[in-house]
N, C-alpha and C positions, 0 to 999 in steps of 0.2 A: 504494500500500500504506500502511495506517495501523496503529498499534498503540495500544490503550487498556487501562488497568488498572482493575480493580474489586475490591471485597472479595469479591464472589460472582458467578460466571458460571454461569448455568443453561442447559443444553442440552436444549431441549424445553419447550414451553409448554402442556402438558396439565395435568391435575388436580394431579399431583405437582409439576411444574415451576413452575406459577404460584403454588401454595401456598408453595413454598420461597421464591420471589421476593418475594411479598407479606409473609411473616413476616420475612424478613431485612431488607427495607426498613423495616418497622415497628420493628425493633430497631436501626435506624440505620446499616445497611450500604448501601454503593453496590452496585447490582445491574444486571447485563446479562442479559436474557432472550432467548435465541435460538430462533426458531421458523420452520420452513420453510413453514408454512401459516398458520393463524390461531391466536392464543392461545385456549386452551380445549381444543384437541386433539380426539381422537376422541370423548371423552365428550360434549362440548358440541355438536359439529358433525355427527358420524356415528354416535353410539352412544347413551349413556344418555338424553340429553334428547330427541332426535327420536324414538327408539323408544318412550319413555314417552308422548310426545304421541300417537303412533299408537295405543298401548294405551288411552289415554283416549278417543280417537275411537271405538275399538272398543267401549268400555264404553257410550258414548252410543248406538251402534247397537243393542246388546243391550237397553238400557233402553227405547229407542223401540219396538222390536219387542214387548217384553213389557209395554208400558204398560197394556194392558187388565187384566193381572193385579193392578194396583194401583188399578183403577177410573178410570183416566185414558184419555180418548179421544184417540188419536194415531194417525197413519198413517206407516208407514215407506216412503219412495219410492225409496230406494237410496242408494248411497255415491257422492259426487262426488270422484273422485281428485284433481282439480285443487284443489278446495276443501280437502281434507284436507292436500294439500301446502302450500297457503298458510297454513293454521293452524299446521302443524308448523314451517315456515320462520319464521313470525312469532314463535313462542316462542323459537327459537334466536337470531334476530336481536336480540330484546330482551335476552336473557341475555348475548349477546356484547357488545352496546353497554355494558351495565353493567360487565362485566369489563374492557373496554378503559378505561373511565373510572376504575375502581379502580386499575388498573396505572399509568395516567398520573398520578393523584393521589398515588401513592406515590413518584413520581420514578424509576421503573424505566426503564432504557434498553431498548427492544424492538428487536431486530435481526432483520430478515426475511432468511431464507436458510438453506441447509443447512450445519450446522456439523460440524467434524471435530476430535476431541480431539487435542491435541498435548501434549508434555511441558512442564512449567513450574509448575503446569498451565495450559493455555490452550485456547481453542477458535478454530479458523480458519474464517472465513466468506468464501469467495472469496479476495481478496488481503488481507483485513483480519484482524488477530489481536486477540483479546480475552483478556487475561490476568486470572486470578483468584487471589486468595489461596487461595480454595477454588473447586472446580468441582463442580456437581451434574449427574449424568447422568439425564435424565428423558425418554428418547426413545420411550417407549410401546411399542405392539405393533401387529401386523398380523393380518389374517384368514388362518389357515392353510388349506391344502388337503391332499389326500392324494396320494401318489405316483401319477403317471399320470393324475390328474384335473385337467384344464386348465380354469381359470376363463375364461369368455367366452361370448358368445351367450346361450343359455338356461341356462347354469350360472353361478350368482351367488354372491357373498358378501353379507354383511349390508349393506355399504355400497352395493352395487348394488341390493339389494332396496329400500332406502329410496327410490331414485330411479325405481323402476318407474312408468311413466306410466299403467298400467292395473292393475286388480285381476285377478289370474290366476284362471282357472276351476279349475285343478288344480295342486297344488304337492306336490313331494316335498322333505322337509327331511332332510338328512343330518346327524345329530347331535341328541341329545335333552337337551343341556345347556341352560343359561340362554337363550342366543341363539336356539337352535332352537325351544324351547318358547314363548318370547315371540312370535316371528313366527308360529308355528302358531296361537296364540291370536288374534292380530290378523287373519290371513287367514281363519280360520274365521268370525269375527264378520262379516267383510266379505263372506262368502258363498262362499268357495272350498272345494273338497274338498281336505283336507290329510292327508298321510301322513308320519309321522315314522319315520325309519330310525335305530335306535340299536344299536350293536354290543354294548353291555352289556345286562344283564338288566332294567334299569329306566330310566325317564326320570329326569332330574335325579339321576344316579347318585351324586353326591357328598353327597346329603342322606340323612338317616335313612330307612331303607327304608319306614317307616310313611308318611312324607310322599310318597315316590315312588308307593306304591300308591294313596294317596288322590288324587293328581294324575292317575294313569292312569285311575282310575274316573271322575273328573270329565271328563276329556277324552273318554272313551268316550261318556258321556252327551251331550256336545256334538257328537259325530259326528267327532271327530278320531281317525284311525286310527294305529296304531303297529305297527311291526315291531321286536321286541326280541330281542336275543341272537344275531343273525345279522349277519355282517360284509358291508360293501359290496364288490362285485366290480368293477363297471364302469359307465360312463355313456356313452351315445351320443346325439347330437342331430341333428335335421333342422331345416329352416327353421321348422317348426310345433310341434315337440315334443321332449322329451327322455325317454329310456328309461333307467331305473336298474335294474341287475341285482345281485342279492345272491349270496353264495357258495353258497347252497342252490338256486340256479337261479330263484328267484322274481323277477319283474320288475314294475316299476311305470312307467306312462307318465304324463307330466304336461306342463303348459305350461312349467314352470320347475323346476330343481333348486337349492335353497338349500344351500350348503355351510356348515355351522356346526359345525366339528370343533375349535374352539378357536382361540386366538390365540398367535402367537409373538412373542418379544421383538425389537424393532427395534434391532439392534446392528451388523449387518453393514455394512462399508464406511464406518464412522464413526471409524476410527482407534483404537478402544478397545484392541485387542490390541497394536497397534504402540506405544501409549503405556504398555504394561505392565499394563493391566487384565486380570485373569483372568476368562475366560468359561467357562461350563459349559452345553453344548448351546445356546449363544447367549445365555444369561442371565448377568447380571453377578453375580459372587460377592462377597458382602459379609459382614461380621460382623453381630452382632445390632444394632449401632448404625449400620448402613448405610455403614460405611467400606469402600471397595474395597481392592484390593491396592496401590494407588498412594496415597501420602500426599496428603492434602488433596483427594482425589477421592472423591465420594460417589455413591450411586445410589438412586433412589426409583421406586416405581410398578411398571408391568408388566415392566420389564427385570430386576427383582429376583425370584428364585424365590418362589413362593407364590401366594396369592389374587390374581387379576387383577381388582381392583375399584377404581373411581374413588375411593371414599372411603378405601380403604387408601392409595392413592397420595397423596391429599390430606393424610392424617394423617402419612404419612412425610415429605412435603415440609416440613410445620411442624416435625416432629421434628428433621430435619437442620438447619434454620435455627437452631433453639434449641440444638442440640448444638454447632454452630459457635460460637455466641455464649456457650458455657460455662454454659448453664442446666441441663444434666443432666436432660433430659426422661425420663419413664418409658417404657420399652419396652412396647409393646402386642403380644403374640403374635397370630399369625393366628387362632388358635382363639377369641380373644375379639373378633374382628371380625364383625359381623353380615353375613349374606348374604340377599338378597331376589331372587326371580324374580317379575317383575310380570305374569305371565299371569293368566288368569281360570280357576280361582282362583289367588291368589298363594301363594308358598312362601317362608317366612322361617325363619332358624335362626341360632343362635350356640352355640358350645361343642361338646362331644363328642356324637356320635351314640350311641345305645345300644350298638351294636356296638363302637365305639371305646372306650367306657367299660368295657365288659366285658373287652375285650382288655387294658386298662390296670389294671383293679382286680379282675378275676375276676367270674364270674356271681353269686357270693354277696355280692359287695361293692357291687352296683349295684341300685337300685330305679328303675323307670320307671312313669309313669302317663299315660294318655291320657284327655283330656276331649273329648267330642264336641260340636261347636258347635251341634248340634240342641237342646241344652239352654240355649243362650244367647239371650236375648231380642233383642238387637240384631242378631245374625246371622240370626235368623228374620225380622226386619223387612227386612233387606237381601236376604233370599232366598238366602243362601249356606250351603253345607255345608262341613265340614272338621273338623280336630282341633287340639287343643293337646296336645303331648307334652312332658313334663318328665322329665329324667333326673337323678337325684341319687346321690351316694355314700351307702351305707347309714349312717344316723345322722350324715350329713355334709352338705357343701354341695351346691348345685345345680351339675351339670356341663354341662348342655345344655338349651336351650329350642328347640322345633321346632314350627312352625305351618304350617297350610295352610288357606286360605279367603280369600274376597274381603277386601281391605284389611288383611290381617294384617301386611303389611310395616310398618304404622304402629305395631305393638305391639312390635316386636323390640327397641327401645331399652331397654324394661324388662328384657327377657331379658339384654341385654348388661350392664346394671348388676348384675343378680343374679349372673350368671356371673363377671363381672370382680371383683366384691367378695366372691366366695366365700360368698354368703349361704346360710343354711339356710332351708328352707321355713318353719320355725317363726319365723324372723326377719321374714318377709314377711307372714305371716298377719295381724298386727295392723294393717297398713296397709290403708286402705279403697279399693276400686276403685269408681269412680262407676257408678251404675246409671241407665239401661241402656247399657252399653258392651260392646264385645267384650273389653276388658281384663278384665272380670269372669271370662272363661273362664280366663285365666291365674290369677286369684285362686282359682278353684275347684280348679285343678290343684295349686296350692301347698297349699290346705287339705287336699286328699286325701293329699298326701305328708306333711303334718304330722300325719296320723292323725285328722282330723275332717272328712270329706267331708260336705257338706250336700245336694248334689243327685246323688250317686252311690251306687250300692248296694254 
């Protein structure tokens, strides 16, 4: 048994954990980073990065198939699953190597093993104890299932889906949120028949309804089927297939069922409650500055209620490190954090939906405008349809920016700045958007809300 002391002990090496460790080390703190698997966590190894690599491979497939539309002679011979796997793993390996080098260069002590929180505060790994002046809880999340729905065989989570050795012919996806929609997009591009089952009335139900409807239309054109507004009842599997039945009696047969019903906080069995940390439905309760109920114990990322996004966890990790150092960083509310779904087409948003804005300010106090990407030259060149929707307080600032279309995720940072700085459309209009870019569509929407639309009736 050994005992070591550090300024900061971080439990969990995902986006939030390693960001806290790196920033604390940069600020001169001694840091121990405890990770049971690989530094980088779910996002780097089983989530954000590998799935986006798959989505880019899917984009290459679609571009090759449609090459004749651009006057290019090319032939599509099929998808090589092993080749796609090697490409995906190569991206992850390169990013992991870079992160390992960065952690090492900052002098961070990396501890391999499962940690358990103890009083002090401290984290125990096996027989060894790592005491910290402060401890950050950053243990991430896991793929949820539904009661009575056992994962295994032909019933998969997203982690299992990444490792499939073949491209399925038929897939049912349970859940029309970000994960379900992205895998639907990939598998359809790869040639699978895909059906999404979503209990709520729309795909990506947390987005503005205009974006949901636009995505649903685009998916129908791509041949992706959806069953909306009916709850899942059961799933049975054989050696060759899985059958999914809904509460209305309708059933679907497929090679695989992907369960994409959200992610739960990884907090069970880690000593949190025994150490005095208050949990709510498994999530760690914090104040707005990410302090838990135990002095000098903080929490970041997916264990904290709110948006489960890697960039949110990353920002929170930096925030906590600076808070501990006495720098008094600015609190960024979830509503000002951008969200992106990397399907084809992409969905991106920041701020309030029109419905949320109306609920907060009344129907007479809100103005919304939609600009169709059909009028945007760059979107026409890319061959994408979609919309830009901007919501503003009447005679006031922009409250929300909502986009759907290929590559619009690259535009959302402008929306984040506009919403975060409470800019009025009139403030933005004098700034020039380069031509031809998709960002011009945002400019057109702001022009319209400022009362001087150029390409709208």
